[in-house]
PDB file of N, CA, C, O and CB in Angstrom:
ATOM      1  N   MET A   1      -7.993 -21.707  -0.884  1.00  0.00           N
ATOM      2  CA  MET A   1      -6.619 -21.252  -0.960  1.00  0.00           C
ATOM      3  C   MET A   1      -6.111 -20.817   0.407  1.00  0.00           C
ATOM      4  O   MET A   1      -4.901 -20.787   0.631  1.00  0.00           O
ATOM      5  CB  MET A   1      -6.495 -20.113  -1.956  1.00  0.00           C
ATOM      6  N   LYS A   2      -6.997 -20.484   1.309  1.00  0.00           N
ATOM      7  CA  LYS A   2      -6.551 -20.162   2.659  1.00  0.00           C
ATOM      8  C   LYS A   2      -5.839 -21.355   3.287  1.00  0.00           C
ATOM      9  O   LYS A   2      -4.992 -21.187   4.164  1.00  0.00           O
ATOM     10  CB  LYS A   2      -7.739 -19.730   3.532  1.00  0.00           C
ATOM     11  N   GLN A   3      -6.185 -22.565   2.834  1.00  0.00           N
ATOM     12  CA  GLN A   3      -5.550 -23.775   3.346  1.00  0.00           C
ATOM     13  C   GLN A   3      -4.275 -24.105   2.569  1.00  0.00           C
ATOM     14  O   GLN A   3      -3.715 -25.192   2.713  1.00  0.00           O
ATOM     15  CB  GLN A   3      -6.525 -24.951   3.280  1.00  0.00           C
ATOM     16  N   ARG A   4      -3.824 -23.162   1.751  1.00  0.00           N
ATOM     17  CA  ARG A   4      -2.576 -23.299   1.004  1.00  0.00           C
ATOM     18  C   ARG A   4      -2.608 -24.370  -0.072  1.00  0.00           C
ATOM     19  O   ARG A   4      -1.606 -25.037  -0.330  1.00  0.00           O
ATOM     20  CB  ARG A   4      -1.470 -23.595   1.945  1.00  0.00           C
ATOM     21  N   LEU A   5      -3.780 -24.532  -0.705  1.00  0.00           N
ATOM     22  CA  LEU A   5      -3.897 -25.457  -1.823  1.00  0.00           C
ATOM     23  C   LEU A   5      -4.775 -24.792  -2.887  1.00  0.00           C
ATOM     24  O   LEU A   5      -5.907 -24.399  -2.606  1.00  0.00           O
ATOM     25  CB  LEU A   5      -4.496 -26.842  -1.364  1.00  0.00           C
ATOM     26  N   CYS A   6      -4.254 -24.671  -4.096  1.00  0.00           N
ATOM     27  CA  CYS A   6      -4.986 -24.008  -5.174  1.00  0.00           C
ATOM     28  C   CYS A   6      -6.120 -24.898  -5.670  1.00  0.00           C
ATOM     29  O   CYS A   6      -5.884 -26.054  -6.018  1.00  0.00           O
ATOM     30  CB  CYS A   6      -4.038 -23.653  -6.337  1.00  0.00           C
ATOM     31  N   PRO A   7      -7.361 -24.374  -5.707  1.00  0.00           N
ATOM     32  CA  PRO A   7      -8.476 -25.175  -6.198  1.00  0.00           C
ATOM     33  C   PRO A   7      -8.451 -25.379  -7.714  1.00  0.00           C
ATOM     34  O   PRO A   7      -9.144 -26.255  -8.231  1.00  0.00           O
ATOM     35  CB  PRO A   7      -9.771 -24.527  -5.802  1.00  0.00           C
ATOM     36  N   LYS A   8      -7.668 -24.586  -8.419  1.00  0.00           N
ATOM     37  CA  LYS A   8      -7.605 -24.683  -9.876  1.00  0.00           C
ATOM     38  C   LYS A   8      -6.578 -25.709 -10.350  1.00  0.00           C
ATOM     39  O   LYS A   8      -6.891 -26.573 -11.169  1.00  0.00           O
ATOM     40  CB  LYS A   8      -7.282 -23.328 -10.467  1.00  0.00           C
ATOM     41  N   CYS A   9      -5.338 -25.612  -9.830  1.00  0.00           N
ATOM     42  CA  CYS A   9      -4.273 -26.480 -10.336  1.00  0.00           C
ATOM     43  C   CYS A   9      -3.723 -27.454  -9.290  1.00  0.00           C
ATOM     44  O   CYS A   9      -2.921 -28.329  -9.617  1.00  0.00           O
ATOM     45  CB  CYS A   9      -3.149 -25.634 -10.863  1.00  0.00           C
ATOM     46  N   GLY A  10      -4.157 -27.301  -8.029  1.00  0.00           N
ATOM     47  CA  GLY A  10      -3.646 -28.159  -6.970  1.00  0.00           C
ATOM     48  C   GLY A  10      -2.291 -27.728  -6.438  1.00  0.00           C
ATOM     49  O   GLY A  10      -1.699 -28.412  -5.604  1.00  0.00           O
ATOM     50  N   GLY A  11      -1.794 -26.582  -6.925  1.00  0.00           N
ATOM     51  CA  GLY A  11      -0.491 -26.081  -6.488  1.00  0.00           C
ATOM     52  C   GLY A  11      -0.474 -25.765  -5.000  1.00  0.00           C
ATOM     53  O   GLY A  11      -1.499 -25.439  -4.402  1.00  0.00           O
ATOM     54  N   LYS A  12       0.715 -25.869  -4.422  1.00  0.00           N
ATOM     55  CA  LYS A  12       0.861 -25.642  -2.987  1.00  0.00           C
ATOM     56  C   LYS A  12       1.671 -24.386  -2.664  1.00  0.00           C
ATOM     57  O   LYS A  12       1.985 -24.135  -1.501  1.00  0.00           O
ATOM     58  CB  LYS A  12       1.514 -26.841  -2.346  1.00  0.00           C
ATOM     59  N   ASP A  13       2.004 -23.607  -3.672  1.00  0.00           N
ATOM     60  CA  ASP A  13       2.795 -22.400  -3.450  1.00  0.00           C
ATOM     61  C   ASP A  13       1.881 -21.184  -3.514  1.00  0.00           C
ATOM     62  O   ASP A  13       1.749 -20.542  -4.556  1.00  0.00           O
ATOM     63  CB  ASP A  13       3.940 -22.283  -4.493  1.00  0.00           C
ATOM     64  N   MET A  14       1.249 -20.878  -2.375  1.00  0.00           N
ATOM     65  CA  MET A  14       0.339 -19.744  -2.260  1.00  0.00           C
ATOM     66  C   MET A  14       1.076 -18.574  -1.633  1.00  0.00           C
ATOM     67  O   MET A  14       1.947 -18.754  -0.783  1.00  0.00           O
ATOM     68  CB  MET A  14      -0.911 -20.114  -1.426  1.00  0.00           C
ATOM     69  N   ARG A  15       0.719 -17.390  -2.058  1.00  0.00           N
ATOM     70  CA  ARG A  15       1.296 -16.179  -1.481  1.00  0.00           C
ATOM     71  C   ARG A  15       0.163 -15.233  -1.112  1.00  0.00           C
ATOM     72  O   ARG A  15      -0.885 -15.208  -1.756  1.00  0.00           O
ATOM     73  CB  ARG A  15       2.293 -15.497  -2.470  1.00  0.00           C
ATOM     74  N   THR A  16       0.399 -14.460  -0.066  1.00  0.00           N
ATOM     75  CA  THR A  16      -0.549 -13.439   0.352  1.00  0.00           C
ATOM     76  C   THR A  16       0.231 -12.221   0.803  1.00  0.00           C
ATOM     77  O   THR A  16       1.418 -12.310   1.114  1.00  0.00           O
ATOM     78  CB  THR A  16      -1.481 -13.956   1.483  1.00  0.00           C
ATOM     79  N   SER A  17      -0.434 -11.100   0.836  1.00  0.00           N
ATOM     80  CA  SER A  17       0.203  -9.860   1.241  1.00  0.00           C
ATOM     81  C   SER A  17      -0.474  -9.331   2.496  1.00  0.00           C
ATOM     82  O   SER A  17      -1.682  -9.489   2.675  1.00  0.00           O
ATOM     83  CB  SER A  17       0.148  -8.816   0.106  1.00  0.00           C
ATOM     84  N   ASP A  18       0.306  -8.707   3.356  1.00  0.00           N
ATOM     85  CA  ASP A  18      -0.259  -8.064   4.538  1.00  0.00           C
ATOM     86  C   ASP A  18      -0.862  -6.706   4.196  1.00  0.00           C
ATOM     87  O   ASP A  18      -1.570  -6.116   5.012  1.00  0.00           O
ATOM     88  CB  ASP A  18       0.810  -7.906   5.615  1.00  0.00           C
ATOM     89  N   ILE A  19      -0.584  -6.211   2.996  1.00  0.00           N
ATOM     90  CA  ILE A  19      -1.105  -4.915   2.578  1.00  0.00           C
ATOM     91  C   ILE A  19      -2.549  -5.099   2.114  1.00  0.00           C
ATOM     92  O   ILE A  19      -2.825  -5.880   1.204  1.00  0.00           O
ATOM     93  CB  ILE A  19      -0.226  -4.291   1.445  1.00  0.00           C
ATOM     94  N   LYS A  20      -3.460  -4.372   2.749  1.00  0.00           N
ATOM     95  CA  LYS A  20      -4.879  -4.457   2.408  1.00  0.00           C
ATOM     96  C   LYS A  20      -5.329  -3.085   1.901  1.00  0.00           C
ATOM     97  O   LYS A  20      -5.935  -2.311   2.642  1.00  0.00           O
ATOM     98  CB  LYS A  20      -5.740  -4.916   3.645  1.00  0.00           C
ATOM     99  N   SER A  21      -5.032  -2.797   0.653  1.00  0.00           N
ATOM    100  CA  SER A  21      -5.323  -1.464   0.135  1.00  0.00           C
ATOM    101  C   SER A  21      -6.577  -1.421  -0.721  1.00  0.00           C
ATOM    102  O   SER A  21      -7.188  -0.361  -0.854  1.00  0.00           O
ATOM    103  CB  SER A  21      -4.159  -0.964  -0.664  1.00  0.00           C
ATOM    104  N   THR A  22      -6.968  -2.517  -1.290  1.00  0.00           N
ATOM    105  CA  THR A  22      -8.158  -2.547  -2.133  1.00  0.00           C
ATOM    106  C   THR A  22      -9.361  -2.868  -1.269  1.00  0.00           C
ATOM    107  O   THR A  22      -9.279  -3.686  -0.353  1.00  0.00           O
ATOM    108  CB  THR A  22      -8.010  -3.580  -3.280  1.00  0.00           C
ATOM    109  N   HIS A  23     -10.472  -2.224  -1.563  1.00  0.00           N
ATOM    110  CA  HIS A  23     -11.670  -2.528  -0.792  1.00  0.00           C
ATOM    111  C   HIS A  23     -12.902  -2.523  -1.685  1.00  0.00           C
ATOM    112  O   HIS A  23     -12.864  -2.032  -2.813  1.00  0.00           O
ATOM    113  CB  HIS A  23     -11.840  -1.526   0.350  1.00  0.00           C
ATOM    114  N   ILE A  24     -13.989  -3.074  -1.169  1.00  0.00           N
ATOM    115  CA  ILE A  24     -15.278  -3.033  -1.847  1.00  0.00           C
ATOM    116  C   ILE A  24     -16.236  -2.216  -0.991  1.00  0.00           C
ATOM    117  O   ILE A  24     -16.097  -2.162   0.231  1.00  0.00           O
ATOM    118  CB  ILE A  24     -15.836  -4.474  -2.104  1.00  0.00           C
ATOM    119  N   GLN A  25     -17.200  -1.585  -1.634  1.00  0.00           N
ATOM    120  CA  GLN A  25     -18.197  -0.811  -0.906  1.00  0.00           C
ATOM    121  C   GLN A  25     -19.178  -1.750  -0.222  1.00  0.00           C
ATOM    122  O   GLN A  25     -19.750  -2.636  -0.858  1.00  0.00           O
ATOM    123  CB  GLN A  25     -18.941   0.155  -1.851  1.00  0.00           C
ATOM    124  N   VAL A  26     -19.367  -1.553   1.067  1.00  0.00           N
ATOM    125  CA  VAL A  26     -20.347  -2.326   1.825  1.00  0.00           C
ATOM    126  C   VAL A  26     -21.651  -1.547   1.886  1.00  0.00           C
ATOM    127  O   VAL A  26     -22.729  -2.116   1.713  1.00  0.00           O
ATOM    128  CB  VAL A  26     -19.827  -2.645   3.255  1.00  0.00           C
ATOM    129  N   SER A  27     -21.554  -0.256   2.130  1.00  0.00           N
ATOM    130  CA  SER A  27     -22.695   0.651   2.128  1.00  0.00           C
ATOM    131  C   SER A  27     -22.195   1.998   1.617  1.00  0.00           C
ATOM    132  O   SER A  27     -21.040   2.115   1.208  1.00  0.00           O
ATOM    133  CB  SER A  27     -23.346   0.779   3.563  1.00  0.00           C
ATOM    134  N   ALA A  28     -23.039   2.993   1.639  1.00  0.00           N
ATOM    135  CA  ALA A  28     -22.669   4.289   1.075  1.00  0.00           C
ATOM    136  C   ALA A  28     -21.417   4.886   1.722  1.00  0.00           C
ATOM    137  O   ALA A  28     -20.632   5.552   1.047  1.00  0.00           O
ATOM    138  CB  ALA A  28     -23.819   5.254   1.222  1.00  0.00           C
ATOM    139  N   LEU A  29     -21.229   4.655   3.004  1.00  0.00           N
ATOM    140  CA  LEU A  29     -20.106   5.266   3.708  1.00  0.00           C
ATOM    141  C   LEU A  29     -19.063   4.280   4.209  1.00  0.00           C
ATOM    142  O   LEU A  29     -18.085   4.688   4.836  1.00  0.00           O
ATOM    143  CB  LEU A  29     -20.614   6.047   4.855  1.00  0.00           C
ATOM    144  N   ARG A  30     -19.249   3.005   3.949  1.00  0.00           N
ATOM    145  CA  ARG A  30     -18.331   2.005   4.489  1.00  0.00           C
ATOM    146  C   ARG A  30     -17.777   1.105   3.396  1.00  0.00           C
ATOM    147  O   ARG A  30     -18.446   0.795   2.410  1.00  0.00           O
ATOM    148  CB  ARG A  30     -19.029   1.164   5.544  1.00  0.00           C
ATOM    149  N   GLY A  31     -16.545   0.703   3.605  1.00  0.00           N
ATOM    150  CA  GLY A  31     -15.900  -0.252   2.717  1.00  0.00           C
ATOM    151  C   GLY A  31     -15.255  -1.362   3.531  1.00  0.00           C
ATOM    152  O   GLY A  31     -15.052  -1.222   4.737  1.00  0.00           O
ATOM    153  N   ALA A  32     -14.936  -2.459   2.869  1.00  0.00           N
ATOM    154  CA  ALA A  32     -14.267  -3.584   3.525  1.00  0.00           C
ATOM    155  C   ALA A  32     -12.994  -3.888   2.754  1.00  0.00           C
ATOM    156  O   ALA A  32     -13.010  -4.016   1.530  1.00  0.00           O
ATOM    157  CB  ALA A  32     -15.198  -4.846   3.599  1.00  0.00           C
ATOM    158  N   TYR A  33     -11.902  -4.002   3.476  1.00  0.00           N
ATOM    159  CA  TYR A  33     -10.629  -4.325   2.845  1.00  0.00           C
ATOM    160  C   TYR A  33     -10.548  -5.803   2.491  1.00  0.00           C
ATOM    161  O   TYR A  33     -11.119  -6.655   3.172  1.00  0.00           O
ATOM    162  CB  TYR A  33      -9.472  -3.942   3.760  1.00  0.00           C
ATOM    163  N   LEU A  34      -9.836  -6.086   1.422  1.00  0.00           N
ATOM    164  CA  LEU A  34      -9.688  -7.448   0.919  1.00  0.00           C
ATOM    165  C   LEU A  34      -8.269  -7.947   1.131  1.00  0.00           C
ATOM    166  O   LEU A  34      -7.308  -7.186   1.020  1.00  0.00           O
ATOM    167  CB  LEU A  34     -10.056  -7.518  -0.564  1.00  0.00           C
ATOM    168  N   GLN A  35      -8.149  -9.218   1.433  1.00  0.00           N
ATOM    169  CA  GLN A  35      -6.847  -9.879   1.487  1.00  0.00           C
ATOM    170  C   GLN A  35      -6.803 -10.867   0.327  1.00  0.00           C
ATOM    171  O   GLN A  35      -7.728 -11.658   0.139  1.00  0.00           O
ATOM    172  CB  GLN A  35      -6.609 -10.602   2.878  1.00  0.00           C
ATOM    173  N   TYR A  36      -5.737 -10.817  -0.437  1.00  0.00           N
ATOM    174  CA  TYR A  36      -5.603 -11.646  -1.631  1.00  0.00           C
ATOM    175  C   TYR A  36      -4.701 -12.844  -1.383  1.00  0.00           C
ATOM    176  O   TYR A  36      -3.710 -12.766  -0.657  1.00  0.00           O
ATOM    177  CB  TYR A  36      -5.061 -10.823  -2.786  1.00  0.00           C
ATOM    178  N   TYR A  37      -5.076 -13.956  -2.008  1.00  0.00           N
ATOM    179  CA  TYR A  37      -4.246 -15.157  -2.049  1.00  0.00           C
ATOM    180  C   TYR A  37      -3.978 -15.464  -3.516  1.00  0.00           C
ATOM    181  O   TYR A  37      -4.907 -15.510  -4.321  1.00  0.00           O
ATOM    182  CB  TYR A  37      -4.938 -16.377  -1.319  1.00  0.00           C
ATOM    183  N   VAL A  38      -2.712 -15.674  -3.866  1.00  0.00           N
ATOM    184  CA  VAL A  38      -2.306 -15.895  -5.251  1.00  0.00           C
ATOM    185  C   VAL A  38      -1.545 -17.210  -5.350  1.00  0.00           C
ATOM    186  O   VAL A  38      -0.621 -17.461  -4.576  1.00  0.00           O
ATOM    187  CB  VAL A  38      -1.437 -14.718  -5.770  1.00  0.00           C
ATOM    188  N   CYS A  39      -1.935 -18.045  -6.302  1.00  0.00           N
ATOM    189  CA  CYS A  39      -1.187 -19.260  -6.613  1.00  0.00           C
ATOM    190  C   CYS A  39      -0.094 -18.861  -7.596  1.00  0.00           C
ATOM    191  O   CYS A  39      -0.382 -18.415  -8.707  1.00  0.00           O
ATOM    192  CB  CYS A  39      -2.121 -20.397  -7.206  1.00  0.00           C
ATOM    193  N   VAL A  40       1.158 -19.023  -7.184  1.00  0.00           N
ATOM    194  CA  VAL A  40       2.245 -18.628  -8.076  1.00  0.00           C
ATOM    195  C   VAL A  40       2.576 -19.713  -9.092  1.00  0.00           C
ATOM    196  O   VAL A  40       3.474 -19.539  -9.916  1.00  0.00           O
ATOM    197  CB  VAL A  40       3.482 -18.288  -7.269  1.00  0.00           C
ATOM    198  N   SER A  41       1.860 -20.832  -9.039  1.00  0.00           N
ATOM    199  CA  SER A  41       2.025 -21.869 -10.061  1.00  0.00           C
ATOM    200  C   SER A  41       1.197 -21.565 -11.301  1.00  0.00           C
ATOM    201  O   SER A  41       1.671 -21.734 -12.424  1.00  0.00           O
ATOM    202  CB  SER A  41       1.637 -23.235  -9.499  1.00  0.00           C
ATOM    203  N   CYS A  42      -0.056 -21.111 -11.097  1.00  0.00           N
ATOM    204  CA  CYS A  42      -0.934 -20.877 -12.253  1.00  0.00           C
ATOM    205  C   CYS A  42      -1.498 -19.460 -12.344  1.00  0.00           C
ATOM    206  O   CYS A  42      -2.048 -19.082 -13.378  1.00  0.00           O
ATOM    207  CB  CYS A  42      -2.070 -21.843 -12.212  1.00  0.00           C
ATOM    208  N   GLY A  43      -1.366 -18.666 -11.266  1.00  0.00           N
ATOM    209  CA  GLY A  43      -1.851 -17.290 -11.302  1.00  0.00           C
ATOM    210  C   GLY A  43      -3.261 -17.099 -10.794  1.00  0.00           C
ATOM    211  O   GLY A  43      -3.768 -15.977 -10.808  1.00  0.00           O
ATOM    212  N   TYR A  44      -3.907 -18.156 -10.345  1.00  0.00           N
ATOM    213  CA  TYR A  44      -5.264 -18.047  -9.809  1.00  0.00           C
ATOM    214  C   TYR A  44      -5.257 -17.157  -8.570  1.00  0.00           C
ATOM    215  O   TYR A  44      -4.338 -17.232  -7.755  1.00  0.00           O
ATOM    216  CB  TYR A  44      -5.839 -19.449  -9.470  1.00  0.00           C
ATOM    217  N   VAL A  45      -6.296 -16.302  -8.426  1.00  0.00           N
ATOM    218  CA  VAL A  45      -6.377 -15.358  -7.316  1.00  0.00           C
ATOM    219  C   VAL A  45      -7.731 -15.488  -6.630  1.00  0.00           C
ATOM    220  O   VAL A  45      -8.764 -15.590  -7.292  1.00  0.00           O
ATOM    221  CB  VAL A  45      -6.153 -13.909  -7.806  1.00  0.00           C
ATOM    222  N   GLU A  46      -7.718 -15.482  -5.293  1.00  0.00           N
ATOM    223  CA  GLU A  46      -8.940 -15.387  -4.502  1.00  0.00           C
ATOM    224  C   GLU A  46      -8.786 -14.219  -3.545  1.00  0.00           C
ATOM    225  O   GLU A  46      -7.676 -13.885  -3.130  1.00  0.00           O
ATOM    226  CB  GLU A  46      -9.232 -16.715  -3.731  1.00  0.00           C
ATOM    227  N   SER A  47      -9.904 -13.603  -3.196  1.00  0.00           N
ATOM    228  CA  SER A  47      -9.859 -12.503  -2.228  1.00  0.00           C
ATOM    229  C   SER A  47     -10.887 -12.759  -1.137  1.00  0.00           C
ATOM    230  O   SER A  47     -11.948 -13.334  -1.378  1.00  0.00           O
ATOM    231  CB  SER A  47     -10.122 -11.131  -2.919  1.00  0.00           C
ATOM    232  N   TYR A  48     -10.542 -12.315   0.077  1.00  0.00           N
ATOM    233  CA  TYR A  48     -11.391 -12.535   1.242  1.00  0.00           C
ATOM    234  C   TYR A  48     -11.508 -11.269   2.064  1.00  0.00           C
ATOM    235  O   TYR A  48     -10.547 -10.510   2.196  1.00  0.00           O
ATOM    236  CB  TYR A  48     -10.846 -13.672   2.100  1.00  0.00           C
ATOM    237  N   ILE A  49     -12.680 -11.047   2.613  1.00  0.00           N
ATOM    238  CA  ILE A  49     -12.882 -10.000   3.599  1.00  0.00           C
ATOM    239  C   ILE A  49     -12.543 -10.623   4.941  1.00  0.00           C
ATOM    240  O   ILE A  49     -13.093 -11.662   5.306  1.00  0.00           O
ATOM    241  CB  ILE A  49     -14.356  -9.422   3.567  1.00  0.00           C
ATOM    242  N   THR A  50     -11.645  -9.993   5.670  1.00  0.00           N
ATOM    243  CA  THR A  50     -11.158 -10.612   6.898  1.00  0.00           C
ATOM    244  C   THR A  50     -11.813 -10.059   8.163  1.00  0.00           C
ATOM    245  O   THR A  50     -11.657 -10.644   9.235  1.00  0.00           O
ATOM    246  CB  THR A  50      -9.676 -10.435   6.991  1.00  0.00           C
ATOM    247  N   ASP A  51     -12.532  -8.961   8.065  1.00  0.00           N
ATOM    248  CA  ASP A  51     -13.160  -8.356   9.238  1.00  0.00           C
ATOM    249  C   ASP A  51     -14.584  -8.887   9.399  1.00  0.00           C
ATOM    250  O   ASP A  51     -15.444  -8.571   8.576  1.00  0.00           O
ATOM    251  CB  ASP A  51     -13.166  -6.810   9.120  1.00  0.00           C
ATOM    252  N   PRO A  52     -14.859  -9.681  10.430  1.00  0.00           N
ATOM    253  CA  PRO A  52     -16.199 -10.248  10.628  1.00  0.00           C
ATOM    254  C   PRO A  52     -17.299  -9.189  10.744  1.00  0.00           C
ATOM    255  O   PRO A  52     -18.444  -9.451  10.377  1.00  0.00           O
ATOM    256  CB  PRO A  52     -16.206 -11.107  11.868  1.00  0.00           C
ATOM    257  N   LYS A  53     -16.967  -8.006  11.246  1.00  0.00           N
ATOM    258  CA  LYS A  53     -17.971  -6.941  11.337  1.00  0.00           C
ATOM    259  C   LYS A  53     -18.445  -6.535   9.946  1.00  0.00           C
ATOM    260  O   LYS A  53     -19.631  -6.274   9.740  1.00  0.00           O
ATOM    261  CB  LYS A  53     -17.400  -5.716  12.084  1.00  0.00           C
ATOM    262  N   GLN A  54     -17.523  -6.482   9.000  1.00  0.00           N
ATOM    263  CA  GLN A  54     -17.899  -6.121   7.633  1.00  0.00           C
ATOM    264  C   GLN A  54     -18.733  -7.220   6.981  1.00  0.00           C
ATOM    265  O   GLN A  54     -19.639  -6.929   6.200  1.00  0.00           O
ATOM    266  CB  GLN A  54     -16.649  -5.844   6.793  1.00  0.00           C
ATOM    267  N   LEU A  55     -18.434  -8.473   7.296  1.00  0.00           N
ATOM    268  CA  LEU A  55     -19.245  -9.573   6.764  1.00  0.00           C
ATOM    269  C   LEU A  55     -20.674  -9.473   7.271  1.00  0.00           C
ATOM    270  O   LEU A  55     -21.617  -9.719   6.519  1.00  0.00           O
ATOM    271  CB  LEU A  55     -18.638 -10.934   7.151  1.00  0.00           C
ATOM    272  N   ALA A  56     -20.844  -9.117   8.532  1.00  0.00           N
ATOM    273  CA  ALA A  56     -22.189  -8.948   9.093  1.00  0.00           C
ATOM    274  C   ALA A  56     -22.914  -7.790   8.411  1.00  0.00           C
ATOM    275  O   ALA A  56     -24.111  -7.881   8.140  1.00  0.00           O
ATOM    276  CB  ALA A  56     -22.115  -8.708  10.617  1.00  0.00           C
ATOM    277  N   ARG A  57     -22.194  -6.705   8.133  1.00  0.00           N
ATOM    278  CA  ARG A  57     -22.821  -5.568   7.440  1.00  0.00           C
ATOM    279  C   ARG A  57     -23.235  -5.938   6.020  1.00  0.00           C
ATOM    280  O   ARG A  57     -24.292  -5.516   5.551  1.00  0.00           O
ATOM    281  CB  ARG A  57     -21.862  -4.371   7.403  1.00  0.00           C
ATOM    282  N   ILE A  58     -22.414  -6.718   5.340  1.00  0.00           N
ATOM    283  CA  ILE A  58     -22.771  -7.149   3.984  1.00  0.00           C
ATOM    284  C   ILE A  58     -24.020  -8.021   4.032  1.00  0.00           C
ATOM    285  O   ILE A  58     -24.903  -7.879   3.187  1.00  0.00           O
ATOM    286  CB  ILE A  58     -21.598  -7.920   3.321  1.00  0.00           C
ATOM    287  N   ALA A  59     -24.105  -8.921   5.009  1.00  0.00           N
ATOM    288  CA  ALA A  59     -25.299  -9.773   5.143  1.00  0.00           C
ATOM    289  C   ALA A  59     -26.534  -8.935   5.404  1.00  0.00           C
ATOM    290  O   ALA A  59     -27.636  -9.296   4.990  1.00  0.00           O
ATOM    291  CB  ALA A  59     -25.114 -10.793   6.274  1.00  0.00           C
ATOM    292  N   GLU A  60     -26.355  -7.832   6.080  1.00  0.00           N
ATOM    293  CA  GLU A  60     -27.464  -6.947   6.416  1.00  0.00           C
ATOM    294  C   GLU A  60     -27.867  -6.066   5.231  1.00  0.00           C
ATOM    295  O   GLU A  60     -29.058  -5.848   5.006  1.00  0.00           O
ATOM    296  CB  GLU A  60     -27.093  -6.075   7.610  1.00  0.00           C
ATOM    297  N   LYS A  61     -26.902  -5.562   4.476  1.00  0.00           N
ATOM    298  CA  LYS A  61     -27.156  -4.544   3.451  1.00  0.00           C
ATOM    299  C   LYS A  61     -27.350  -5.086   2.034  1.00  0.00           C
ATOM    300  O   LYS A  61     -28.140  -4.536   1.268  1.00  0.00           O
ATOM    301  CB  LYS A  61     -26.030  -3.579   3.440  1.00  0.00           C
ATOM    302  N   TRP A  62     -26.647  -6.144   1.683  1.00  0.00           N
ATOM    303  CA  TRP A  62     -26.672  -6.636   0.298  1.00  0.00           C
ATOM    304  C   TRP A  62     -27.823  -7.608   0.078  1.00  0.00           C
ATOM    305  O   TRP A  62     -28.258  -8.303   0.996  1.00  0.00           O
ATOM    306  CB  TRP A  62     -25.343  -7.316  -0.055  1.00  0.00           C
ATOM    307  N   LYS A  63     -28.300  -7.640  -1.150  1.00  0.00           N
ATOM    308  CA  LYS A  63     -29.356  -8.595  -1.531  1.00  0.00           C
ATOM    309  C   LYS A  63     -28.777 -10.004  -1.605  1.00  0.00           C
ATOM    310  O   LYS A  63     -27.615 -10.190  -1.967  1.00  0.00           O
ATOM    311  CB  LYS A  63     -29.996  -8.202  -2.896  1.00  0.00           C
ATOM    312  N   PRO A  64     -29.605 -11.001  -1.257  1.00  0.00           N
ATOM    313  CA  PRO A  64     -29.133 -12.407  -1.391  1.00  0.00           C
ATOM    314  C   PRO A  64     -29.002 -12.804  -2.848  1.00  0.00           C
ATOM    315  O   PRO A  64     -28.622 -13.936  -3.147  1.00  0.00           O
ATOM    316  CB  PRO A  64     -30.100 -13.382  -0.678  1.00  0.00           C
TER     317      PRO A  64
END
């Protein structure tokens, strides 16, 4: 969906918000903010962590 094409319905009308208020816990004291992409044709939603530092921490802390 980052490429502006819905994997569910093939729709091309994707929307995203600059507001990053929701996060997931990476470790006991750290969280990572999520950026959402929404297909306004079918309602499908994907979320991405945009900070590469947080991705590295998840690779380090979380089980495979």
